[in-house]
ROMAR-376343 format. One record per residue (C-alpha): chain; x, y negated, z. Coordinates in nm, 2 decimals, m for minus. Layout:
+--------+--------+--------+--------+
! chaine !     c1 !     c2 !     c3 !
+--------+--------+--------+--------+
!      A !      X !      Y !      Z !
...
+--------+--------+--------+--------+
This chain:
+--------+--------+--------+--------+
! chaine !     c1 !     c2 !     c3 !
+--------+--------+--------+--------+
!      A !  m1.70 !  m0.03 !  m2.62 !
!      A !  m1.89 !   0.02 !  m2.94 !
!      A !  m2.25 !   0.17 !  m2.93 !
!      A !  m2.12 !   0.50 !  m3.06 !
!      A !  m1.85 !   0.51 !  m2.79 !
!      A !  m2.11 !   0.44 !  m2.52 !
!      A !  m2.34 !   0.71 !  m2.64 !
!      A !  m2.04 !   0.95 !  m2.65 !
!      A !  m1.96 !   0.88 !  m2.29 !
!      A !  m2.32 !   0.93 !  m2.18 !
!      A !  m2.33 !   1.26 !  m2.37 !
!      A !  m2.07 !   1.39 !  m2.13 !
!      A !  m2.31 !   1.38 !  m1.85 !
!      A !  m2.67 !   1.36 !  m1.99 !
!      A !  m2.83 !   1.61 !  m2.22 !
!      A !  m3.05 !   1.49 !  m2.50 !
!      A !  m3.25 !   1.16 !  m2.49 !
!      A !  m3.07 !   1.02 !  m2.79 !
!      A !  m3.32 !   0.73 !  m2.83 !
!      A !  m3.27 !   0.61 !  m2.48 !
!      A !  m2.89 !   0.63 !  m2.51 !
!      A !  m2.90 !   0.44 !  m2.84 !
!      A !  m3.12 !   0.17 !  m2.69 !
!      A !  m2.90 !   0.10 !  m2.39 !
!      A !  m2.58 !   0.12 !  m2.60 !
!      A !  m2.71 !  m0.15 !  m2.84 !
!      A !  m2.82 !  m0.37 !  m2.55 !
!      A !  m2.48 !  m0.34 !  m2.39 !
!      A !  m2.30 !  m0.41 !  m2.71 !
!      A !  m2.52 !  m0.72 !  m2.77 !
!      A !  m2.38 !  m0.87 !  m2.45 !
!      A !  m2.04 !  m0.88 !  m2.62 !
!      A !  m2.18 !  m0.99 !  m2.95 !
!      A !  m2.35 !  m1.29 !  m2.79 !
!      A !  m2.02 !  m1.41 !  m2.64 !
!      A !  m1.87 !  m1.43 !  m2.99 !
!      A !  m2.14 !  m1.69 !  m3.10 !
!      A !  m2.11 !  m2.06 !  m3.09 !
!      A !  m2.20 !  m2.22 !  m2.75 !
!      A !  m2.51 !  m2.38 !  m2.90 !
!      A !  m2.65 !  m2.06 !  m3.05 !
!      A !  m2.54 !  m1.85 !  m2.75 !
!      A !  m2.79 !  m2.03 !  m2.52 !
!      A !  m3.08 !  m1.93 !  m2.74 !
!      A !  m2.99 !  m1.56 !  m2.77 !
!      A !  m3.18 !  m1.39 !  m2.48 !
!      A !  m3.13 !  m1.03 !  m2.38 !
!      A !  m3.38 !  m0.77 !  m2.51 !
!      A !  m3.49 !  m0.61 !  m2.19 !
!      A !  m3.58 !  m0.23 !  m2.20 !
!      A !  m3.84 !  m0.01 !  m2.04 !
!      A !  m3.75 !   0.36 !  m2.02 !
!      A !  m4.07 !   0.57 !  m2.00 !
!      A !  m4.06 !   0.94 !  m1.91 !
!      A !  m4.13 !   1.20 !  m1.65 !
!      A !  m3.91 !   1.25 !  m1.35 !
!      A !  m3.58 !   1.45 !  m1.39 !
!      A !  m3.52 !   1.38 !  m1.76 !
!      A !  m3.23 !   1.14 !  m1.72 !
!      A !  m3.36 !   0.78 !  m1.66 !
!      A !  m3.17 !   0.72 !  m1.34 !
!      A !  m2.87 !   0.92 !  m1.45 !
!      A !  m2.83 !   0.69 !  m1.75 !
!      A !  m2.82 !   0.39 !  m1.50 !
!      A !  m2.56 !   0.57 !  m1.28 !
!      A !  m2.33 !   0.64 !  m1.57 !
!      A !  m2.38 !   0.29 !  m1.72 !
!      A !  m2.25 !   0.14 !  m1.40 !
!      A !  m1.92 !   0.32 !  m1.44 !
!      A !  m1.89 !   0.23 !  m1.81 !
!      A !  m1.96 !  m0.14 !  m1.82 !
!      A !  m1.70 !  m0.38 !  m1.67 !
!      A !  m1.98 !  m0.61 !  m1.56 !
!      A !  m2.18 !  m0.68 !  m1.25 !
!      A !  m2.44 !  m0.40 !  m1.23 !
!      A !  m2.69 !  m0.30 !  m0.96 !
!      A !  m2.97 !  m0.04 !  m0.95 !
!      A !  m3.27 !  m0.12 !  m0.73 !
!      A !  m3.60 !   0.04 !  m0.66 !
!      A !  m3.91 !  m0.17 !  m0.74 !
!      A !  m4.09 !  m0.01 !  m0.44 !
!      A !  m3.85 !  m0.19 !  m0.20 !
!      A !  m3.99 !  m0.53 !  m0.28 !
!      A !  m4.31 !  m0.69 !  m0.15 !
!      A !  m4.50 !  m1.01 !  m0.24 !
!      A !  m4.39 !  m1.33 !  m0.08 !
!      A !  m4.57 !  m1.36 !   0.25 !
!      A !  m4.55 !  m0.98 !   0.33 !
!      A !  m4.28 !  m0.84 !   0.55 !
!      A !  m4.01 !  m0.69 !   0.33 !
!      A !  m3.75 !  m0.80 !   0.07 !
!      A !  m3.84 !  m1.06 !  m0.19 !
!      A !  m3.74 !  m1.00 !  m0.55 !
!      A !  m3.49 !  m1.28 !  m0.56 !
!      A !  m3.27 !  m1.07 !  m0.34 !
!      A !  m3.20 !  m0.87 !  m0.65 !
!      A !  m3.00 !  m1.16 !  m0.79 !
!      A !  m2.82 !  m1.21 !  m0.46 !
!      A !  m2.72 !  m0.85 !  m0.45 !
!      A !  m2.60 !  m0.87 !  m0.81 !
!      A !  m2.39 !  m1.18 !  m0.72 !
!      A !  m2.23 !  m0.99 !  m0.44 !
!      A !  m2.16 !  m0.70 !  m0.69 !
!      A !  m2.00 !  m0.96 !  m0.92 !
!      A !  m1.78 !  m1.10 !  m0.65 !
!      A !  m1.67 !  m0.75 !  m0.55 !
!      A !  m1.58 !  m0.67 !  m0.91 !
!      A !  m1.38 !  m0.99 !  m0.96 !
!      A !  m1.21 !  m0.96 !  m0.63 !
!      A !  m1.10 !  m0.61 !  m0.71 !
!      A !  m0.95 !  m0.72 !  m1.04 !
!      A !  m0.76 !  m1.00 !  m0.86 !
!      A !  m0.64 !  m0.75 !  m0.60 !
!      A !  m0.47 !  m0.56 !  m0.88 !
!      A !  m0.31 !  m0.88 !  m1.02 !
!      A !  m0.16 !  m0.99 !  m0.68 !
!      A !  m0.08 !  m0.64 !  m0.56 !
!      A !   0.29 !  m0.65 !  m0.66 !
!      A !   0.35 !  m0.99 !  m0.50 !
!      A !   0.16 !  m0.88 !  m0.19 !
!      A !   0.38 !  m0.57 !  m0.16 !
!      A !   0.70 !  m0.78 !  m0.16 !
!      A !   0.56 !  m0.99 !   0.13 !
!      A !   0.46 !  m0.67 !   0.31 !
!      A !   0.82 !  m0.54 !   0.29 !
!      A !   0.95 !  m0.87 !   0.44 !
!      A !   0.69 !  m0.86 !   0.72 !
!      A !   0.77 !  m0.50 !   0.80 !
!      A !   1.14 !  m0.59 !   0.82 !
!      A !   1.04 !  m0.88 !   1.06 !
!      A !   0.86 !  m0.62 !   1.28 !
!      A !   1.14 !  m0.36 !   1.27 !
!      A !   1.43 !  m0.62 !   1.31 !
!      A !   1.29 !  m0.90 !   1.53 !
!      A !   1.46 !  m1.23 !   1.59 !
!      A !   1.71 !  m1.22 !   1.89 !
!      A !   1.61 !  m1.40 !   2.20 !
!      A !   1.83 !  m1.69 !   2.33 !
!      A !   1.82 !  m1.89 !   2.65 !
!      A !   2.01 !  m2.19 !   2.49 !
!      A !   2.09 !  m2.33 !   2.15 !
!      A !   2.45 !  m2.23 !   2.04 !
!      A !   2.53 !  m2.32 !   1.67 !
!      A !   2.83 !  m2.08 !   1.64 !
!      A !   2.64 !  m1.80 !   1.81 !
!      A !   2.34 !  m1.86 !   1.59 !
!      A !   2.55 !  m1.83 !   1.28 !
!      A !   2.70 !  m1.50 !   1.39 !
!      A !   2.35 !  m1.37 !   1.49 !
!      A !   2.21 !  m1.47 !   1.16 !
!      A !   2.48 !  m1.29 !   0.96 !
!      A !   2.45 !  m0.98 !   1.18 !
!      A !   2.07 !  m0.99 !   1.14 !
!      A !   2.10 !  m1.02 !   0.76 !
!      A !   2.33 !  m0.71 !   0.75 !
!      A !   2.09 !  m0.52 !   0.98 !
!      A !   1.79 !  m0.62 !   0.76 !
!      A !   1.96 !  m0.50 !   0.44 !
!      A !   2.04 !  m0.17 !   0.62 !
!      A !   1.68 !  m0.12 !   0.73 !
!      A !   1.55 !  m0.23 !   0.39 !
!      A !   1.73 !   0.06 !   0.24 !
!      A !   1.58 !   0.29 !   0.50 !
!      A !   1.24 !   0.15 !   0.45 !
!      A !   1.25 !   0.20 !   0.07 !
!      A !   1.38 !   0.55 !   0.12 !
!      A !   1.08 !   0.63 !   0.34 !
!      A !   1.30 !   0.70 !   0.65 !
!      A !   1.10 !   0.47 !   0.88 !
!      A !   0.74 !   0.59 !   0.81 !
!      A !   0.70 !   0.73 !   1.17 !
!      A !   0.87 !   0.42 !   1.34 !
!      A !   0.61 !   0.25 !   1.55 !
!      A !   0.57 !  m0.13 !   1.52 !
!      A !   0.33 !  m0.38 !   1.69 !
!      A !   0.12 !  m0.61 !   1.48 !
!      A !  m0.18 !  m0.83 !   1.55 !
!      A !  m0.51 !  m0.73 !   1.38 !
!      A !  m0.81 !  m0.97 !   1.37 !
!      A !  m1.14 !  m0.80 !   1.44 !
!      A !  m1.47 !  m0.98 !   1.40 !
!      A !  m1.73 !  m0.93 !   1.66 !
!      A !  m2.02 !  m0.71 !   1.55 !
!      A !  m2.24 !  m0.91 !   1.32 !
!      A !  m2.59 !  m0.99 !   1.42 !
!      A !  m2.87 !  m1.01 !   1.16 !
!      A !  m3.09 !  m1.29 !   1.27 !
!      A !  m3.26 !  m1.43 !   0.96 !
!      A !  m3.40 !  m1.12 !   0.80 !
!      A !  m3.77 !  m1.13 !   0.70 !
!      A !  m3.80 !  m1.49 !   0.82 !
!      A !  m3.80 !  m1.65 !   0.47 !
!      A !  m3.46 !  m1.81 !   0.55 !
!      A !  m3.29 !  m1.63 !   0.26 !
!      A !  m3.46 !  m1.86 !   0.01 !
!      A !  m3.30 !  m2.17 !   0.15 !
!      A !  m3.01 !  m2.35 !   0.00 !
!      A !  m2.82 !  m2.34 !   0.33 !
!      A !  m2.67 !  m2.00 !   0.41 !
!      A !  m2.77 !  m1.99 !   0.78 !
!      A !  m2.67 !  m1.63 !   0.83 !
!      A !  m2.32 !  m1.71 !   0.68 !
!      A !  m2.29 !  m2.00 !   0.91 !
!      A !  m2.38 !  m1.79 !   1.21 !
!      A !  m2.13 !  m1.52 !   1.12 !
!      A !  m1.85 !  m1.78 !   1.09 !
!      A !  m1.94 !  m1.90 !   1.45 !
!      A !  m1.89 !  m1.55 !   1.58 !
!      A !  m1.55 !  m1.53 !   1.77 !
!      A !  m1.27 !  m1.34 !   1.61 !
!      A !  m1.10 !  m1.09 !   1.83 !
!      A !  m0.72 !  m1.07 !   1.76 !
!      A !  m0.57 !  m0.77 !   1.93 !
!      A !  m0.21 !  m0.62 !   1.91 !
!      A !  m0.20 !  m0.27 !   1.78 !
!      A !   0.08 !  m0.01 !   1.79 !
!      A !   0.09 !   0.16 !   1.45 !
!      A !   0.35 !   0.37 !   1.26 !
!      A !   0.50 !   0.20 !   0.96 !
!      A !   0.29 !   0.40 !   0.71 !
!      A !  m0.04 !   0.27 !   0.87 !
!      A !   0.10 !  m0.08 !   0.93 !
!      A !   0.19 !  m0.11 !   0.56 !
!      A !  m0.18 !  m0.06 !   0.47 !
!      A !  m0.30 !  m0.32 !   0.72 !
!      A !  m0.04 !  m0.57 !   0.61 !
!      A !  m0.11 !  m0.51 !   0.24 !
!      A !  m0.48 !  m0.58 !   0.30 !
!      A !  m0.40 !  m0.90 !   0.48 !
!      A !  m0.15 !  m1.02 !   0.22 !
!      A !  m0.37 !  m0.94 !  m0.07 !
!      A !  m0.66 !  m1.13 !   0.09 !
!      A !  m0.44 !  m1.43 !   0.15 !
!      A !  m0.32 !  m1.44 !  m0.21 !
!      A !  m0.67 !  m1.44 !  m0.36 !
!      A !  m0.83 !  m1.77 !  m0.45 !
!      A !  m1.18 !  m1.74 !  m0.31 !
!      A !  m1.32 !  m2.04 !  m0.50 !
!      A !  m1.19 !  m1.89 !  m0.83 !
!      A !  m1.35 !  m1.55 !  m0.74 !
!      A !  m1.69 !  m1.71 !  m0.68 !
!      A !  m1.67 !  m1.92 !  m1.00 !
!      A !  m1.58 !  m1.62 !  m1.22 !
!      A !  m1.83 !  m1.39 !  m1.05 !
!      A !  m2.12 !  m1.63 !  m1.11 !
!      A !  m2.02 !  m1.68 !  m1.47 !
!      A !  m2.01 !  m1.30 !  m1.52 !
!      A !  m2.34 !  m1.25 !  m1.35 !
!      A !  m2.51 !  m1.51 !  m1.56 !
!      A !  m2.37 !  m1.39 !  m1.89 !
!      A !  m2.30 !  m1.02 !  m1.84 !
!      A !  m2.51 !  m0.91 !  m1.54 !
!      A !  m2.73 !  m0.60 !  m1.57 !
!      A !  m3.01 !  m0.50 !  m1.34 !
!      A !  m3.16 !  m0.15 !  m1.35 !
!      A !  m3.51 !  m0.17 !  m1.20 !
!      A !  m3.62 !   0.19 !  m1.12 !
!      A !  m3.97 !   0.31 !  m1.03 !
!      A !  m4.14 !   0.00 !  m1.19 !
!      A !  m4.45 !   0.21 !  m1.25 !
!      A !  m4.50 !   0.21 !  m0.87 !
!      A !  m4.58 !  m0.16 !  m0.87 !
!      A !  m4.86 !  m0.12 !  m1.13 !
!      A !  m5.19 !  m0.18 !  m0.96 !
!      A !  m5.54 !  m0.30 !  m1.03 !
!      A !  m5.59 !  m0.66 !  m1.12 !
!      A !  m5.90 !  m0.71 !  m0.89 !
!      A !  m5.67 !  m0.84 !  m0.61 !
!      A !  m5.83 !  m0.63 !  m0.34 !
!      A !  m5.70 !  m0.36 !  m0.11 !
!      A !  m5.35 !  m0.25 !  m0.05 !
!      A !  m5.26 !  m0.29 !  m0.42 !
!      A !  m5.27 !  m0.66 !  m0.40 !
!      A !  m4.90 !  m0.67 !  m0.30 !
!      A !  m4.81 !  m0.47 !  m0.62 !
!      A !  m4.96 !  m0.75 !  m0.83 !
!      A !  m4.77 !  m1.00 !  m0.62 !
!      A !  m4.44 !  m0.82 !  m0.68 !
!      A !  m4.50 !  m0.84 !  m1.05 !
!      A !  m4.58 !  m1.21 !  m1.03 !
!      A !  m4.27 !  m1.27 !  m0.83 !
!      A !  m4.06 !  m1.06 !  m1.06 !
!      A !  m4.18 !  m1.25 !  m1.37 !
!      A !  m3.98 !  m1.57 !  m1.33 !
!      A !  m3.67 !  m1.38 !  m1.24 !
!      A !  m3.69 !  m1.17 !  m1.56 !
!      A !  m3.80 !  m1.47 !  m1.76 !
!      A !  m3.53 !  m1.70 !  m1.65 !
!      A !  m3.50 !  m1.91 !  m1.33 !
!      A !  m3.24 !  m2.03 !  m1.09 !
!      A !  m3.19 !  m1.84 !  m0.77 !
!      A !  m3.01 !  m1.99 !  m0.47 !
!      A !  m2.75 !  m1.77 !  m0.32 !
!      A !  m2.49 !  m1.83 !  m0.05 !
!      A !  m2.23 !  m1.87 !  m0.32 !
!      A !  m2.43 !  m2.13 !  m0.52 !
!      A !  m2.72 !  m2.13 !  m0.77 !
!      A !  m2.73 !  m1.85 !  m1.02 !
!      A !  m2.93 !  m1.87 !  m1.35 !
!      A !  m3.10 !  m1.55 !  m1.46 !
!      A !  m3.18 !  m1.64 !  m1.82 !
!      A !  m2.93 !  m1.41 !  m1.98 !
!      A !  m2.92 !  m1.12 !  m1.73 !
!      A !  m3.02 !  m0.79 !  m1.89 !
!      A !  m3.30 !  m0.60 !  m1.72 !
!      A !  m3.35 !  m0.23 !  m1.78 !
!      A !  m3.66 !  m0.09 !  m1.62 !
!      A !  m3.77 !   0.27 !  m1.58 !
!      A !  m4.07 !   0.46 !  m1.47 !
!      A !  m4.25 !   0.79 !  m1.50 !
!      A !  m4.59 !   0.63 !  m1.55 !
!      A !  m4.78 !   0.94 !  m1.44 !
!      A !  m5.09 !   0.76 !  m1.31 !
!      A !  m5.04 !   0.43 !  m1.49 !
!      A !  m4.90 !   0.31 !  m1.82 !
!      A !  m4.68 !   0.01 !  m1.93 !
!      A !  m5.00 !  m0.16 !  m2.04 !
!      A !  m5.11 !  m0.18 !  m1.67 !
!      A !  m4.83 !  m0.43 !  m1.61 !
!      A !  m4.91 !  m0.80 !  m1.63 !
!      A !  m4.91 !  m0.91 !  m2.00 !
!      A !  m4.65 !  m1.17 !  m1.92 !
!      A !  m4.42 !  m0.92 !  m1.77 !
!      A !  m4.48 !  m0.67 !  m2.05 !
!      A !  m4.37 !  m0.94 !  m2.29 !
!      A !  m4.03 !  m0.97 !  m2.12 !
!      A !  m3.96 !  m0.60 !  m2.19 !
!      A !  m3.98 !  m0.59 !  m2.57 !
!      A !  m3.80 !  m0.26 !  m2.62 !
!      A !  m3.97 !   0.05 !  m2.50 !
!      A !  m3.82 !   0.40 !  m2.52 !
!      A !  m4.00 !   0.72 !  m2.43 !
!      A !  m3.79 !   1.00 !  m2.29 !
!      A !  m3.90 !   1.35 !  m2.38 !
!      A !  m3.97 !   1.65 !  m2.15 !
!      A !  m3.68 !   1.90 !  m2.12 !
!      A !  m3.72 !   2.22 !  m2.32 !
!      A !  m3.59 !   2.56 !  m2.22 !
!      A !  m3.28 !   2.52 !  m2.44 !
!      A !  m3.23 !   2.18 !  m2.28 !
!      A !  m3.21 !   2.34 !  m1.94 !
!      A !  m2.94 !   2.57 !  m2.07 !
!      A !  m2.75 !   2.28 !  m2.21 !
!      A !  m2.78 !   2.10 !  m1.87 !
!      A !  m2.61 !   2.40 !  m1.71 !
!      A !  m2.32 !   2.42 !  m1.96 !
!      A !  m2.25 !   2.09 !  m2.15 !
!      A !  m2.21 !   1.81 !  m1.89 !
!      A !  m1.86 !   1.74 !  m1.77 !
!      A !  m1.95 !   1.83 !  m1.41 !
!      A !  m2.23 !   2.08 !  m1.46 !
!      A !  m2.40 !   2.23 !  m1.16 !
!      A !  m2.24 !   2.58 !  m1.20 !
!      A !  m1.89 !   2.42 !  m1.21 !
!      A !  m1.97 !   2.22 !  m0.90 !
!      A !  m2.08 !   2.53 !  m0.70 !
!      A !  m1.78 !   2.73 !  m0.83 !
!      A !  m1.53 !   2.46 !  m0.72 !
!      A !  m1.70 !   2.43 !  m0.38 !
!      A !  m1.67 !   2.80 !  m0.31 !
!      A !  m1.32 !   2.81 !  m0.44 !
!      A !  m1.22 !   2.61 !  m0.13 !
!      A !  m1.31 !   2.92 !   0.07 !
!      A !  m1.11 !   3.15 !  m0.17 !
!      A !  m1.43 !   3.28 !  m0.34 !
!      A !  m1.43 !   3.31 !  m0.72 !
!      A !  m1.78 !   3.24 !  m0.84 !
!      A !  m1.84 !   3.33 !  m1.20 !
!      A !  m2.16 !   3.25 !  m1.40 !
!      A !  m2.22 !   3.47 !  m1.70 !
!      A !  m2.40 !   3.37 !  m2.01 !
!      A !  m2.71 !   3.58 !  m1.93 !
!      A !  m2.70 !   3.45 !  m1.57 !
!      A !  m2.72 !   3.09 !  m1.70 !
!      A !  m3.00 !   3.18 !  m1.94 !
!      A !  m3.19 !   3.34 !  m1.65 !
!      A !  m3.15 !   3.03 !  m1.44 !
!      A !  m3.27 !   2.81 !  m1.73 !
!      A !  m3.57 !   3.04 !  m1.80 !
!      A !  m3.68 !   3.05 !  m1.43 !
!      A !  m3.64 !   2.67 !  m1.38 !
!      A !  m3.84 !   2.60 !  m1.70 !
!      A !  m4.12 !   2.84 !  m1.60 !
!      A !  m4.15 !   2.71 !  m1.25 !
!      A !  m4.17 !   2.35 !  m1.38 !
!      A !  m4.45 !   2.46 !  m1.61 !
!      A !  m4.64 !   2.65 !  m1.34 !
!      A !  m4.60 !   2.39 !  m1.07 !
!      A !  m4.50 !   2.03 !  m1.06 !
!      A !  m4.27 !   1.93 !  m1.34 !
!      A !  m3.97 !   1.77 !  m1.18 !
!      A !  m3.74 !   1.81 !  m1.48 !
!      A !  m3.37 !   1.90 !  m1.44 !
!      A !  m3.39 !   1.86 !  m1.06 !
!      A !  m3.56 !   2.20 !  m1.05 !
!      A !  m3.22 !   2.35 !  m1.14 !
!      A !  m3.08 !   2.22 !  m0.81 !
!      A !  m3.34 !   2.42 !  m0.62 !
!      A !  m3.31 !   2.73 !  m0.82 !
!      A !  m2.93 !   2.75 !  m0.81 !
!      A !  m2.92 !   2.67 !  m0.44 !
!      A !  m3.16 !   2.96 !  m0.37 !
!      A !  m2.95 !   3.20 !  m0.59 !
!      A !  m2.61 !   3.12 !  m0.42 !
!      A !  m2.75 !   3.05 !  m0.07 !
!      A !  m2.63 !   3.39 !   0.07 !
!      A !  m2.29 !   3.37 !  m0.10 !
!      A !  m2.24 !   3.02 !   0.04 !
!      A !  m2.33 !   3.14 !   0.39 !
!      A !  m2.12 !   3.46 !   0.38 !
!      A !  m1.84 !   3.30 !   0.18 !
!      A !  m1.57 !   3.27 !   0.45 !
!      A !  m1.63 !   3.63 !   0.57 !
!      A !  m1.67 !   3.81 !   0.23 !
!      A !  m1.44 !   4.11 !   0.17 !
!      A !  m1.49 !   4.09 !  m0.20 !
!      A !  m1.40 !   3.73 !  m0.29 !
!      A !  m1.52 !   3.76 !  m0.65 !
!      A !  m1.89 !   3.71 !  m0.71 !
!      A !  m2.06 !   3.74 !  m1.05 !
!      A !  m2.39 !   3.56 !  m1.11 !
!      A !  m2.55 !   3.74 !  m1.40 !
!      A !  m2.90 !   3.79 !  m1.51 !
!      A !  m2.99 !   4.09 !  m1.28 !
!      A !  m2.83 !   3.90 !  m0.98 !
!      A !  m3.04 !   3.59 !  m1.05 !
!      A !  m3.36 !   3.79 !  m1.08 !
!      A !  m3.29 !   4.00 !  m0.77 !
!      A !  m3.27 !   3.68 !  m0.57 !
!      A !  m3.56 !   3.50 !  m0.72 !
!      A !  m3.79 !   3.78 !  m0.83 !
!      A !  m3.99 !   3.82 !  m0.51 !
!      A !  m4.04 !   3.44 !  m0.48 !
!      A !  m4.16 !   3.40 !  m0.84 !
!      A !  m4.40 !   3.69 !  m0.82 !
!      A !  m4.59 !   3.53 !  m0.53 !
!      A !  m4.74 !   3.21 !  m0.65 !
!      A !  m4.79 !   3.07 !  m0.30 !
!      A !  m4.42 !   3.13 !  m0.22 !
!      A !  m4.30 !   2.99 !  m0.55 !
!      A !  m4.50 !   2.67 !  m0.49 !
!      A !  m4.33 !   2.60 !  m0.15 !
!      A !  m3.99 !   2.75 !  m0.20 !
!      A !  m3.90 !   2.66 !  m0.56 !
+--------+--------+--------+--------+
């Protein structure tokens, strides 16, 4: 996708923040541009990592969510607060790359599933016929009888094949064997074993006995089980791993959220010492290193990192200078204005009013938001944010939920199935709460 196309897709779900959208769109496009270069030059072109700076609820995390569905590349979103310095109980930062590798393997495997699906379906049909028309049992070998039986069975199979294709046997019950692994046991978490070249956890899982049990299933369910088995058998696992690692190394994207929460004083004292440790551990991963995974070593030199943080009580300059240098592009997201709140309610593809209307339509209730009703919701959300804690567009969730709470509760029993949410309706529901500052603080 071109940068303009990426921004156009993000515009369907995120209001405003043109600078942030443009920055991520260019960064994503540069991944493709780099692949067009000569091999020698390609190695020297490193990704220009990005820090998105802005208050909560303005679209930082939503940009990451939507990017994940746009890029056909390994992508993960992680919270910086999940990681601790090596030596502390918790996850180490290298697990980011292991998770990204797993995401890459899942992506490649899904693509291969699509490629082999047609061939797998042919095999499924034959296996279903074997279950529906089993081989005859004999006590002794008789060549002439075998020839007759084979011809009779061939005709029977063709007859049942026609029925199978016509969907006449969907309720017919067959017996097939399904392998079930024993419940996995996590034995090497938080013991430092995950950094070793040998995948001890994987070895342990392979040692667990497989429990094969016969199951009675109708053809419609048996087809799904057999399709899964046949698809797995046709996938080349070595090729999956090889392609996945190549994609992770050259196209992988990591969205590191809440990075401001690992900003801490540099005196190395008190509970914040672990924050500095996380930054030190994160530095080589962002800068470029080799991380050992159970699928093999993965180089991080050309993985794109997009970090985000509110930076309420800290600022990007509080990060380690070396880490700051690895995020050369900084984009500041702006606070949402009152018109922005109205756009959030009307422009996105799946805006909140549409979501509520569709939810209640399942009960036969027609929920209609008028223009002045939407304006009232935007005004109240903006004013509450200004008077209390500013949580951005998330305030709209609270306000709308409070407005439609009674309709949602009474929905199945309403006599009048058409409800209009206009300005007076909104103010009648929220007026008493807004007038009392103490109530507004805790309810909205």
